[in-house]
N, C-alpha and C positions, 0 to 999 in steps of 0.2 A: 227286326232286321239288325244286322251288324254292319256299320260303316267303318271302313279302315281309312283314316284321314292322315295325310302326311305331306310334308314339304319335299319338293323334288328340285334338283338342280340339273345334273346331267348323268346321274349314276345308273345307267341303263342296265348293267349287269346285276347290281343290287336290286333294282326294280324287278327284274326277272325272277330272282330268288324269292323276293317278297310275295309276288303274285302267286307263284306256284306253291309256296309254303302255306299260304292262307286261303287258297282257292276253295277249300271244302268247308270253311267256317265263316267266311266273309261274304256278304251279299253285294256290297258296293265298295269300290275303291275311289276315294276322293283324292286326286293327285293335284297339288297346287304348285304351279310353276310360274315364275315371274319373267318378264321381258328384260329385266335389268338385274345385275348382281346386287348384293347387299352393300357393295362399295359404290353403287350407282352407275356402273358401266353397262352398256348394252350387251345382251347375250342372245344366242339362238335358243329357240324353244326345242329342246332336245326330244321331248316326248312326241310333240307334234311331227317333227321331222322323221321319227323312227317308229311311229305308232303301228306300222304294219307288222313289226316284230311281235306285237302283243295282241294280234287280231283275235286270237282265240278267246280273249276276255271281253271282246266286243263292247256291248253296252253296259257291262258291269263297271267300267272305268268312267268316272266323271272327272274330266280334265278341266280344272279351273286355271285360266290364264290371267295373271295379275299384271296389268299394263299401267297401273297407276300408283306404283310405289312413291311415297312422298318425297318431294324435292327438299333439299336443305336439312334433312334429318341425318343423324349419324347411323352407321351400319346396324347396330342392335335394334334401333327403332324400325328400320326397314324390315329386318327379320321378323320382328313382332307383328308388324302390319301384314306381312305375307302370311304368317301363321293364322292370324285372325280371319284371313280371307277363306279359310276352310268353310266358314258358314255359308259362303256363296254356293257351295255344292250340296247344301243340305235342304234344298227347297222341298223335296219329297219326303223328308225324314219326319217320322212321327215322334211324339213326346216320349214314348217308351222304347224307342230304338236305342241301340248302344253305339257309342262313338269311341273308337280307338284313335288316340291322338299321338303322333310320333314324328320323327324325322324318318326319311326313307331307309336309313341304315340301322334303325332300331326296329327289329322284327320280333313281334310277340310269338311265343310258342303256341301253336293252335290249341293244344290240350290244356293250356293254362287260362284260356279266355272263358270267363264265366258266361253262362247262357242267360242268367237273370241277375239283375243288380237292384238292390233296395233303393228306394227313393232317398236322394241326398247323399248316396255313397260315392266315393271316388277310389279307384284302385290304381296302384302304382306297380308296374312290372319290374321286378329285380332281374336284370339281364346280365349275361356273361359278356364281358368286354373283350373284343379282339382288336388288336392294333396292327395296322399295316397289312396283315395277311392272316390266314386261317390258323396258322401254327404259332402265333404270338398272342398269348392269352394274358389278360390283366389279372393280378392277384386280388383286386377289389371288384366288387359288383357295381353295375351301372343302373341307376334308377331312370329308366327311359320312358317307355310307352305308358300313357294314362288311359283309363277307361271310365266313362261317365254315361248316364242317361242323357238323351237330348234335352229333356225337361230340366235337367240340373246344370246345363252348360251356361256359364257366364260368358267368358270369351275363351277361345282355345289357348291363348297365351296365359291367361290366368290359371287355367287347368294345368298347363305345362309347369307353372311355378308352384303348384300346390302339392302338399303331401296327402297321403291317404293310406288305406289298408294295403300292405305289401303282398304282392303275388310272387312267391318264391319260384325259382326255376322258370322265370317268365320269358325267356327268349334270348336273343343275341343282339349285341351292338357291334356292328362291323365298321369300326371307326378308322378313317384315314386309309382306306383301301385305294388301290389304283396306281401304286408305284410312285416314283418321284414326281413325274409330271402331273399325275392325278392329284396328289397331295398339294403340290404347288398351286395348281389351279384353284383348288378349294380354299387354300389360305388367302390367296389374293382376290377371291371373289366373294367369300362369305364375310361374316361380321366379326372376324377375328382381328381386332384392331392392332396395328403396330407390327403385324407379321413381317411385312416387307422391311420396315425401318429397323426392326430388331435383328434381322438376319435369319429369322426362323425359317423363311422360305428359300434360303440359299440351297441350290440343288446338291452341292457336295455335302452340306450338313444333313440334308434330308436322307441322302444315301447312307451316310454313316449311322444315323439313328435307326434306319431300317435294318442295316446289317448287324448292328449291336443290340437291337431290341431295347433301345432307350426311349424315354418319354420325349415327345416332340418339344415340349415346353420346359424341359429340364427339371421337372418336379421330382425331388428325391423320393417322395412318398409314393409315387406311382411306379410300380414295379411290374415286370412281365416275365413270363416263363415260356419256354418252347415246349409245345405239346404236339401230340399226334392226333390225327383225325379218328373219331370214334362215333358211336351211335348217338352222342349228344348233339351232333351237328344237324342242321336241316336236312331231311332225307333227300331233297332235290339236289343239294350240293353233293352229297355222297353218291348219288346215282349218276352224276355228270362230272366226273373228275377231270376229263379232258377239257370240257367247256370252261371250267373254272380253275384251270391249272395256274393261271396268272395270279389267282388269289391264294395259291398254295394247296389246292385240292388234289393236285397230282401226287405221284409217289414221292416219298421222301428219299428213297433210294431206288435206283435202277440196277438190277443184277444182270450182268451180261455173261453168257456162257458160250464161247466159241467152240465148236465141235465139228468133227468130220465123221458122221455116222455114230456108231456105238451108242445106240439108244439106251442100253442098260446103264451106261455111265451117266447119261443125261438125266435119267429118272432119279438115280441116287443123288446126284448133285443138286437137282432142284429141290428134293426133299430136305437135304442138309441146309440149303440156303433159306428155305422158308422157315425151318426150325430156328435158325439164327435170327431172322427178322422178327419172328414171334417172341423169342426170348428178349430181344431188345425193345419190343413194344413199338415197332415202327411200321409204317406202311411202305410197300414196295411193289415193284413189278419185276417179272423175270423175263429176260429176252434171250432166246436161243438162236445163235447164228449157225446155220447148217446148210449143206448142199443137198441133203437127203429129203426130197420133196414127198416121199412116201410116208413111212411109219412115223418119222420124226415130226413132220408137220401136223399129221393127224393127232399124234399124242399131245403136242403143244396146244392145239386148239381145244382138245377135250379137257385139258388140265389147267386152263387159264394162263398159259404162257404166250408171250408174243413171239412170233417166229419171223426171223429175218433171213431171206434167201441169200446164200453165198453162191456167186457165179461158179459154175462147174468147169469153166475153161481153165486149162493149165493146172499146175500143182497147187495144192492147198497152201495158202500163206496165212499163218496164224496172225501176224500183225495186221494184215488186211482185214481179216475177220474181226479182230479187235476194233478196228476203226469203224467198221460197219455197225457193230453193236453199240459203241459209244455214240455214234451219230444218231441212232434210233432212240437213245435213252431220253426219257422225259424229265428225269431228275438231275440236279446239279451234282449230287454225290453218286458215283457209279461204283458198284462192287463188281470187280472182274474176277472170274473164277474159271480155272480149268475144270473140265468135266470129271477128270480123274483125281479128285481130292478125297480125303477121308479124315475123320476125326477133327472136323472143323470146330475150333473153339467157339462155344456158344456166346461168349461175351465180346467177340471181336467187333461186331457191327456197332454195338453201343460204345465201346472204347474208341473205335475209329471216329465216330461222330463227335465224341468229346474232344479228340485231338484237333479235328477240323474247327470246332467251335472255339477252341482255345487260341488259335492263331490263324489269320488269313494267309500266312506264308507257308502253312503246311499244305503241300501239294499232293502228297500220297502217303498212305498208311498201309503197311502190309503185315501179315501174320509173321510169326517167327519161323526160323528154319528147322525143319524136322531133321533129326540127326541121322541122315543117311548120306552116303558118298555123293550122290548126284545132287542132293539138296543142301549140303552143309559146307559153305566156304569156310576156311579158317577165319577166326574172329578178326584178324587184322584186316580182312577184306570185306567184312560185313559193313554195309553202308555205301559201298561202291555199287552195289545193286541190292535188290530186295527180293522177297519171295514172290516171284512173278506168277505163281499159280493161284494166289488168293490175296487180293488187295483192293483198297478203295482209293479212288482218285477224284479230284474235282474236275468236272467236265470242262469248265471254262479254262482251267490251266492245261488240261490235256490238249484242248484245241490250240491254246496259245503256243505250246512247244511243237505243234505239228502232229500230235498223235504218235502212234507207234510207227517206227521206221519200217516201211514196207520193203526195203532192200535187204532186210535180214533174211536168214534162211527160212525154209518152208515152215517149220514149226516154231519159229520165233527166236528164242534165246535173246530177246530184245530188251530184257529188263535192265541190262547193263547200260545200254544206250539211253534208255528212258531216264534212268537215275542220273546219268551224267548231264543230260539236257535239262532236267529239272534243277539240278544244282547250278548250272550255268545261268539259268534264268532267275536265280535267287531264291528258289523254293526249297523246302525241307522235305526229305524223305524220312519217315519214321517207321521203325520196325519194332513191333510188339513182341519181343523175344519170349515173353511169358505166355504167349498164346500161339503155340505151334500148330501147324496144319500139315498133315502128311500128304506128299505128292506121290502118286502111285505110278509115275512114268516108267519105272523099271519093270512093272508088271503089266503095262498096257501097251504103249506105243513102241518104246525103245527096246524093251527086253534087257536082261542083265548084261548081255554082251554089248549093248549099245550105250551103256552109261558113259564110258570113256569118250565115245564119239560125241555124245550130247554135250559133255563138258567142254570138249574141244571147240564145238560150235559156239558155245557161250563165250569162251575166251576170245575167239575170233571176233565176235560182236563187240566185245569190250575193246579189243585192239583197234577196230575200225572207228569206234567212238573217239578214241584218243589220238587218232592220226598215226598210229603205229603200224608198221608193215605187218599185215596178217600172216605172211609166210613165216615170220619169226616164230609164231605160235607153233606151226607144224615142225619147225626145226627142233625146238625145245622138247616137244612131245616125243619126237623120234629118239631123243637122247636120254629121256628120263621116264620112269614109271610114275613119278609124282607130277601129275598134270598141273597142280597148283603152283609149281615153281615158276611157270610162265607169268603168273600174275605179278610177281615181284618186279619184273622188268618194265611193266607198263602202268602200275598203279600210282607210283610216286609222281609221275608227270600229271596224272589226273588230279591228284590231291593238290599239287601246286596250283594248277589252273583253277580249281574250285575255290581255293583260298583267295586267289586273285579276285574272283568274282564275288566273293561272299560279302564284301563291305561296300559294294556299289549301291548308291541310293537310287533305287528303281523309280521312286516318285519324281525324280528330277528329269527323267528322260522325256524326249519328245517322240522320237521314233527309234526303234531298236531291232536289229536282226543280226544273227551270227551264224556262221557255219564252221564246221571242223573240216580241215583238209589235212593231207599228209604232212604239209609243212607248217601246220600250226593253226592258230585262230584267225578267222577272217571276219571282220565286223563290217556290216553294211548299214548305211544311213543312221549311224549312231551319233547322237548329239547330247551327251551328258553335260549339264551345267557344272557338275562337280563330281569327283570320284575320289575315293579313299581306299587304299589297298596296301596289304603287306606283300612285298615282292621278294622273289628268291633268285632271280637272275636279271641281268641287264636287258635281255630281249623283251621281258615283260614291260619294261619302262616304255619301249617303243609301242607296244600294244596299247598301253594306257594313253599315251599321247594321241593316238589315232581316234580314240573314242570320246574325247572331251572336246566340246565345241570351242571355237576361237573365243578367247576372253574368259574361258572357264577355269576352274581351280582344280589342281591335282595335288593330293596329299599322299605321300608314299613313305614307306619305311623299308629298308633293306640292309643286310649285312654286306658291306663292301668297302673298299679302300677309297679315301678321298680323291687321289689322283685319277683313279679309274672312273669314278662317277663324273668328275669335272670334264673329262674328255668326252664322255657320252653326252652330257648336257650341251656341249658346244655343237654337237651334230643334230640336235633336235630343236624344234620350235618351242622351247620352254624358257620362260624368264623367271629366275628365282625370286620368291618373296621372302622366304625364310629357309636357311640351311643350318643343319645341326649335325656335327660329326662326333658328338660326345659318346654315343653308343651306336656304333654302326653308322647308318646314314638315315636322316629323316629330313624331309623337305616339304615346303609348300611352294608349288610352282604354278605359274600362270601360262596358259597356252596362248602363244602369240599368233600373228597372222600368217604363219607358215615359214618365216625366215628364221634360220638358226642363229644362235648367239655368235 
């Protein structure tokens, strides 16, 4: 018989993976749980409290409760004592039975377990190390599970510390899973001495290590790489991605396709997206948002796509469909695509993931503009919006800015507004101009005659975003055949305001909210402790003064005359700390209690 013996703390999800992975090769599972942590603190018996979850394994689990951890010993001694208590569960074990000795997060690969072991032999399983989640793989192997005959067992701890014949491709070590709170609990409970005193368990530091894929203990030689799930993982994990999504088993990318009918376009688009995901070597799900409950839903269910119902009341709103799709997405990175796209660059997904990994301030990455009138703004205006028919966005940032603005016109033209709001929130929009993607709007929904109308709608959206009177768009369009002329009247105001926001230290904020109105920027509940900005007119100084908390610091630069700025300062609750008139005007100002100088 084979006995799988392991220490257990509270890792219920890893226990589930372990039991299902080894169920066909292991006869008995010896689970050893203590009533106190290795630090000596009392703890609940997690397996006893949740054993109903594993009832299908019934009498195959031998639960050993250790309620006599030694007093006055240091944490490593308590860990060794608990491991040696494995023998308390071996009462029915024969001398030729095989013992697997591990921690619960060290799972041997079933196919690698020998069925017969020579007398005196000891096997060491070389296991793949995963840190924090399933997509963060260590570059070095982990020597984890040991295998011996019962007759050759000295103590489980001695076996743990011994070398032996190496079993290659011997399984998985899922180390420090469970997110910030799970890791923190483990550090403060287990025998990792000095974790609290050294700051290793600090929640902010843990979050940074997880986000950056850095070693918890700062060891330069311990390196990790981001990987995709493949057949090398435990089959039970691959078969249950939703159940272990918190471990990273869910899709790396969620592709969202908002559409109103036109199943022919949906089929082609899904094929294009899957080709791109395969080229990038990433896992992903495809979500179709549609109101057609007939053929569209049936096709999605038959072809492995998720189908999100769009309510049929009223006119179709593309921004609303976008928000429904992003809300249903399982992944943090969401690929949004119109159904009527063609010639999608096969490298776009991989490049977009690289850009997101390079900077947490990259909020959105789009394909380049295909050179057609409806798709190609003059170069001067690229960057004020993006190619809204095929782009990737972080779901968390999308939610932070409020998603797509549903007050935009029926088929959207909302990318101008989204781009502006991303910029105002301090995030970067990147356009991969070397990876174009053709948008077939002229041949599908709008028709050639509708191109000018579509462009006008897009310009109206931009005007609304900037607080400009939208009727001015129509006036200019009536006077000129060059629809892009209207952009010149509204883009400079946008650029000035984006530059104003670009240097704000977002990490200093407590709460923050803003809205655009026809008369400018309205900031609500903003309390920056410091703000630094390049200003272009005196009205912006008023805006800055409103968003810095009392006692905070405001550093500004602007081209203006000394007599003008002095008169303005006298009208604002600002107290000069440093003034410099040598090159325009630069100042460090302290926000006072509301009384002007």
